[in-house]
C-alpha positions in Angstrom: 24.6 -2.0 11.5 22.4 -2.6 14.5 20.9 -5.2 16.9 17.9 -5.5 14.5 18.0 -7.5 11.3 15.7 -8.1 8.4 15.2 -11.9 7.9 15.1 -12.6 4.2 12.3 -15.2 4.4 10.1 -13.6 7.0 10.2 -9.9 6.1 6.9 -8.1 5.7 6.1 -4.5 4.8 4.4 -2.7 7.7 1.7 -0.6 6.0 -1.3 -0.6 8.3 -1.9 -1.2 12.0 -2.9 -3.3 13.9 -1.3 -6.0 11.7 -3.7 -8.3 9.8 -2.8 -11.4 11.9 -3.7 -9.6 15.1 -7.3 -9.0 13.9 -10.2 -11.1 14.9 -13.1 -12.7 13.0 -15.9 -10.2 13.0 -18.8 -9.0 10.8 -20.5 -5.8 9.6 -23.1 -6.1 12.4 -20.4 -5.7 15.0 -18.4 -3.0 13.2 -21.5 -1.0 12.3 -24.4 -2.0 14.7 -26.2 1.1 13.4 -25.5 3.7 10.7 -23.1 6.5 11.7 -24.9 9.8 11.7 -24.5 13.2 13.3 -20.8 13.2 13.7 -19.4 16.5 15.0 -16.6 16.6 12.5 -16.9 16.2 8.7 -16.6 12.6 7.3 -13.7 13.0 4.8 -11.9 9.6 4.5 -9.6 8.5 1.8 -11.1 5.8 -0.4 -9.5 2.6 -1.8 -11.1 0.4 -4.4 -9.8 -3.1 -5.2 -9.9 -4.4 -8.7 -8.4 -7.9 -8.5 -8.0 -8.9 -12.2 -4.5 -9.3 -13.8 -3.0 -10.6 -17.0 -1.1 -13.2 -15.0 0.1 -13.9 -11.5 3.6 -12.7 -10.7 5.9 -15.2 -9.0 6.0 -13.1 -5.8 2.3 -12.2 -5.7 0.3 -13.0 -2.5 -2.5 -10.5 -3.0 -6.1 -11.2 -3.7 -5.8 -11.3 -7.5 -7.3 -13.2 -10.4 -5.3 -14.1 -13.5 -7.2 -13.7 -16.7 -6.5 -13.2 -20.4 -6.4 -9.5 -21.4 -9.6 -8.7 -23.2 -11.6 -11.4 -21.4 -13.6 -8.9 -19.3 -17.0 -10.7 -19.0 -16.2 -11.8 -15.4 -15.3 -8.2 -14.6 -18.9 -7.1 -15.1 -20.2 -9.3 -12.3 -17.5 -7.9 -10.0 -18.4 -4.3 -10.9 -22.0 -5.0 -10.1 -20.9 -6.2 -6.7 -18.7 -3.1 -6.2 -21.7 -0.8 -7.0 -23.8 -2.7 -4.5 -21.1 -2.4 -1.8 -20.9 1.4 -2.4 -24.7 1.6 -1.9 -24.4 -0.4 1.4 -21.7 1.9 2.5 -23.7 5.0 1.8 -26.5 3.6 4.0 -24.0 3.1 6.8 -21.5 6.0 6.5 -22.3 9.8 6.2 -21.0 10.2 2.6 -23.7 12.7 1.8 -21.8 15.3 3.8 -18.3 14.4 2.7 -15.9 15.4 0.0 -13.2 12.9 -0.9 -9.8 14.3 -1.7 -7.8 11.0 -2.3 -8.9 7.9 -4.1 -6.7 4.9 -5.0 -7.6 2.0 -7.3 -5.4 -1.0 -6.6 -5.3 -4.7 -7.3 -4.6 -6.9 -9.1 -4.1 -4.6 -12.1 -6.9 -2.1 -12.4 -6.1 -1.3 -16.0 -7.0 -4.9 -16.9 -10.5 -3.4 -17.3 -11.5 -2.3 -20.7 -11.8 1.4 -21.5 -15.6 1.2 -21.2 -15.3 -0.5 -17.8 -12.8 2.1 -16.6 -15.4 4.8 -17.5 -18.2 2.7 -15.8 -16.2 2.5 -12.5 -15.2 6.1 -12.5 -18.7 7.3 -13.4 -20.3 5.1 -10.8 -17.9 6.2 -8.1 -18.2 9.9 -8.8 -22.0 9.7 -9.0 -22.3 8.1 -5.6 -19.4 9.7 -3.7 -18.5 13.4 -4.1 -14.8 14.0 -4.9 -13.2 17.4 -4.8 -12.2 19.2 -7.9 -8.5 18.8 -7.0 -8.8 15.3 -5.6 -5.9 12.9 -6.2 -7.2 9.9 -8.1 -4.7 7.1 -8.6 -4.9 4.0 -10.8 -2.3 1.2 -10.6 -1.3 -0.3 -13.9 1.1 -2.6 -15.7 2.9 -1.8 -19.0 1.2 -4.5 -21.1 -2.3 -3.1 -20.3 -1.3 0.5 -21.1 0.2 -0.5 -24.5 -2.8 -2.6 -25.6 -5.1 -1.1 -28.3 -2.8 1.9 -28.8 -3.1 3.1 -25.3 -6.9 3.3 -25.2 -7.0 2.6 -21.5 -4.8 5.6 -20.9 -7.3 7.8 -22.8 -10.1 6.4 -20.7 -8.3 7.2 -17.5 -7.6 10.7 -18.5 -11.2 11.3 -19.7 -12.4 10.0 -16.3 -10.4 12.6 -14.2 -7.7 10.1 -13.2 -4.6 12.3 -12.5 -2.0 10.0 -11.0 -0.8 6.8 -12.7 1.1 4.1 -10.9 3.1 1.9 -13.3 4.3 -1.5 -12.0 7.7 -1.9 -13.7 9.6 -3.7 -10.9 12.8 -4.0 -12.9 14.4 -2.9 -16.2 16.4 -6.2 -16.5 15.0 -8.7 -19.1 16.3 -11.8 -17.2 14.8 -10.6 -13.9 11.4 -9.8 -15.4 11.2 -13.4 -16.6 12.2 -14.8 -13.2 9.4 -12.9 -11.4 6.8 -13.7 -14.1 6.1 -10.2 -15.4 4.3 -10.0 -18.8 6.2 -7.1 -20.2 9.8 -6.4 -21.3 12.0 -3.5 -20.2 11.5 -1.8 -23.6 7.7 -2.1 -23.2 7.9 -0.6 -19.7 9.8 2.4 -21.0 7.4 2.7 -24.0 4.3 2.5 -21.7 5.7 5.3 -19.5 6.5 7.5 -22.5 3.0 6.8 -24.0 1.3 7.8 -20.8 3.4 11.0 -20.7 2.7 11.8 -24.4 -1.1 11.4 -23.9 -1.1 13.8 -20.9 -0.3 12.2 -17.6 1.7 14.7 -15.6 2.0 12.7 -12.4 3.4 9.2 -12.9 4.8 6.8 -10.2 7.0 3.9 -11.0 7.2 0.8 -8.8 10.5 -1.1 -8.4 11.6 -4.2 -6.4 15.0 -5.1 -5.1 16.3 -8.3 -3.5 15.1 -10.4 -6.5 16.5 -13.8 -7.2 19.8 -13.6 -9.2 19.8 -9.8 -9.0 23.2 -8.1 -8.8 24.2 -4.7 -7.6 25.1 -3.8 -11.2 21.6 -4.7 -12.4 20.0 -2.7 -9.6 22.1 0.3 -10.4 21.1 0.0 -14.1 17.4 0.0 -13.2 17.8 3.0 -11.0 19.8 4.8 -13.7 16.9 4.3 -16.1 14.5 5.8 -13.5 16.9 8.8 -13.4 16.6 9.1 -17.2 12.8 8.9 -17.3 12.2 11.1 -14.2 8.8 10.0 -13.1 7.3 12.4 -10.5 7.6 9.7 -7.8 9.1 6.3 -7.2 8.1 3.5 -4.9 10.7 0.9 -4.1 9.9 -2.4 -2.4 12.2 -4.9 -0.7 11.1 -8.3 -2.0 8.8 -10.2 0.2 9.1 -14.0 -0.1 5.8 -15.5 0.8 5.2 -19.2 1.3 2.7 -20.4 -1.3 4.1 -18.2 -4.1 6.1 -19.5 -7.0 9.1 -17.5 -6.0 9.3 -19.1 -2.6 9.9 -22.5 -4.3 13.2 -21.3 -5.8 16.5 -22.5 -4.3 17.4 -20.2 -1.5 20.9 -19.8 -2.8 19.4 -17.7 -5.7 18.3 -15.0 -3.3 20.7 -12.2 -2.4 21.8 -12.1 1.2 20.5 -9.7 3.9 23.8 -7.7 3.7 23.4 -7.4 -0.1 19.8 -6.2 0.3 21.1 -3.5 2.7 23.6 -2.5 0.1 20.9 -2.3 -2.5 18.8 -0.2 -0.1 21.7 2.2 0.5 22.3 2.5 -3.3 18.6 3.3 -3.7 18.8 6.2 -1.3 22.1 7.5 -2.8 21.0 7.3 -6.4 17.5 8.6 -6.1 18.5 11.5 -3.9 21.2 12.2 -6.4 18.6 12.4 -9.2 16.7 15.0 -7.1 14.1 12.9 -5.3 13.4 13.2 -1.6 12.3 10.4 0.6 9.0 11.2 2.3 8.8 7.6 3.5 11.6 5.0 3.7 10.5 3.5 0.3 8.6 6.4 -1.2 10.4 9.2 -3.2 9.0 12.3 -4.9 10.6 15.0 -7.0 8.5 17.7 -5.3 6.0 18.0 -2.5 2.9 18.1 -4.7 3.8 14.6 -6.0 3.8 13.0 -2.6 1.1 10.3 -2.7 -1.7 12.0 -0.8 -3.8 8.8 -0.4 -0.9 6.8 1.1 0.2 9.7 3.3 -3.3 10.1 4.7 -3.2 6.5 5.9 -0.1 7.3 8.0 -1.5 10.5 9.5 -3.6 9.3 12.4 -6.5 9.6 12.9 -7.4 10.1 9.2 -10.0 7.5 8.1 -9.9 5.1 5.1 -12.8 3.4 3.5 -11.9 0.2 1.5 -14.2 -1.1 -1.2 -14.0 -4.5 -2.9 -12.2 -7.8 -2.3 -9.7 -7.8 0.5 -9.9 -4.0 1.0 -8.7 -2.5 4.3 -10.6 0.2 6.2 -10.2 2.3 9.3 -13.4 4.0 10.3 -14.7 5.2 13.7 -11.7 3.7 15.4 -12.3 0.3 13.8 -9.7 -1.4 11.6 -11.3 -4.1 9.4 -10.7 -6.1 6.2 -13.1 -7.4 3.6 -13.3 -11.1 2.5 -10.5 -12.3 0.3 -12.3 -14.8 -1.9 -15.0 -14.0 -4.5 -17.6 -16.5 -3.2 -17.5 -15.1 0.3 -17.4 -11.5 -1.0 -20.4 -12.1 -3.4 -22.3 -14.0 -0.7 -22.1 -11.1 1.7 -23.1 -8.5 -0.9 -26.1 -10.6 -2.1 -27.3 -10.9 1.5 -27.2 -7.2 1.9 -24.2 -7.2 4.3 -20.9 -5.3 4.1 -18.3 -8.0 3.3 -16.2 -7.6 6.5 -14.5 -10.7 7.9 -11.7 -9.5 10.2 -11.5 -6.5 12.4 -10.6 -4.9 15.7 -11.8 -1.8 17.6 -8.6 -0.1 18.7 -7.8 0.2 22.4 -6.0 3.3 23.8 -2.7 1.3 23.7 -3.3 0.4 20.0 -4.2 4.0 19.1 -0.9 5.1 20.6 1.0 2.3 18.9 -0.6 3.1 15.5 0.4 6.8 15.9 4.0 5.7 16.3 4.2 2.6 14.1 2.9 4.5 11.0 3.9 8.0 12.0 7.6 7.3 12.4 7.7 6.5 8.7 6.7 10.0 7.7 9.9 11.7 6.8 11.8 13.8 7.7 10.2 14.5 11.1 8.4 11.3 12.1 6.2 11.5 15.1 5.6 14.9 16.7 6.2 14.8 20.4 3.8 17.7 21.1 0.9 16.3 19.0 1.3 12.8 20.6 1.1 14.4 24.1 -1.8 16.6 23.2 -3.7 13.6 21.8 -3.0 11.0 24.4 -2.1 13.0 27.5 1.2 11.3 28.0 4.7 11.8 26.5 6.3 9.4 24.0 9.1 8.8 26.6 6.6 7.9 29.3 5.0 5.2 27.1 7.9 4.0 25.0 11.0 5.1 27.0 12.8 1.7 27.2 12.0 0.9 23.5 13.2 4.3 22.3 16.4 3.9 24.4 17.1 0.5 22.8 16.6 1.8 19.3 18.7 4.9 20.0 21.5 2.7 21.2 21.2 0.7 18.0 21.5 3.9 16.0 18.0 3.5 14.4 16.0 6.4 15.9 16.6 9.8 17.5 14.3 11.6 19.9 14.5 15.3 19.9 12.5 18.0 21.7 10.1 18.1 18.7 10.0 14.6 17.2 10.8 10.9 17.2 12.4 10.0 13.8 14.3 7.4 11.9 18.1 7.9 11.5 19.7 8.0 8.1 20.6 5.6 6.6 20.3 2.9 9.2 16.8 3.7 10.5 15.4 4.2 7.0 16.8 0.9 5.8 15.3 -1.1 8.7 12.2 1.0 9.1 9.8 -1.9 9.2 11.8 -3.6 11.9 11.7 -0.4 13.9 7.9 -0.2 13.5 7.5 -3.7 15.0 9.2 -2.6 18.2 6.3 -0.3 18.9 3.5 -2.8 18.5 1.1 -2.9 21.5 1.6 -5.8 23.7 -2.0 -7.2 23.0 -1.1 -7.3 19.3 2.3 -8.9 19.9 0.6 -11.5 22.1 -2.0 -12.2 19.5 0.7 -12.8 16.9 2.4 -15.3 19.2 -0.9 -17.1 19.7 -1.6 -17.6 16.0 2.0 -18.5 15.2 2.6 -15.4 13.0 6.0 -13.7 12.5 6.7 -10.5 14.3 5.4 -8.4 11.4 2.0 -10.1 11.4 0.9 -8.8 8.1 -0.2 -10.6 4.9 0.9 -14.2 5.7 -0.3 -17.7 4.9 -3.0 -18.8 7.3 -5.7 -16.3 8.3 -8.1 -16.8 11.1 
């Protein structure tokens, strides 16, 4: 298909920039030597809150998550206390009093692990401290077994708390594959959870899927996609499996994993089937039935220079031209909060080269038009071709991008299917050099050893 390839056992999803492994140890005193006040433009970031608790740890999971028995929520209270303290610290540092937030995302972990009362506590606490717009998009990630527990009481709590977008982690509708990857629900339960959320009033539901799973066949993948076509959620997110060292799935025999070519076939089937069902791709792995269902929080992260404030364990932020990440273990996170410090442990203030790279690395994934040539030139004073001419020429020859008078965009289907590999080609040299120094892969995202 092209000179680029997607290595099965190194592949990473490129979803923020600079990549995690290119960041440096830092702290809140360096990122925020003083509170930010008196900015000329309004402070209107998107907000992410991390809730790390789960009913179990999936075989592929490499995130900062904690497996606990559903209903055992005593430990959650300590975490919510810390979250509330972090929000107060942020309010002393950032000009939230003059802001109105239009996109909030609760991720994890499985946020709906929380009890109904804890869901209300989190939402009441957030909305008391940070003003959200009346039409703000508020998303909670979930898993089917938590939605079905106690007759769907968590769904009721979400709806009562102004949550208007529900993300359901299904991953597959094949019973055998769900067991392989360690999910705690069946295909029937996944369908029932979706239907229950719809019956109770959710009008904007996203379903998560994964392809490239161990033992997965094209027939099984088509079956899963067909069920999505029957359910017709408002949007669908499709991930190519990432095989991370240290996870249970990485210990399986390599012969059980589908080949790179088979993954490309699954990706091509994804595009064909979902578009046939009426979905349009607004990112290579993000599909929506209509424009109002495009994930506003995620889109905002790709539209430079929109800011993002991350709250909680391992949360990512981009504020005042700093990219930074919170601690990934509870003792470190709690220690920082108790000492009155924001729990930041890695970060980087972006250079001009990194700002340009970020605009292209993330912007090229925004479909159908990718990176605007005029906006890039207006912002940086140089053209895309002046900065990235040789790289663009290589990718054009490979059939992965096209440069028009108005935009730099991915081709269909080749560019869409290898979008993350295209993104890596635009990394700033200082980031590529840093990745080589720390022994990271070319993606440099969530890998094994962090600084």
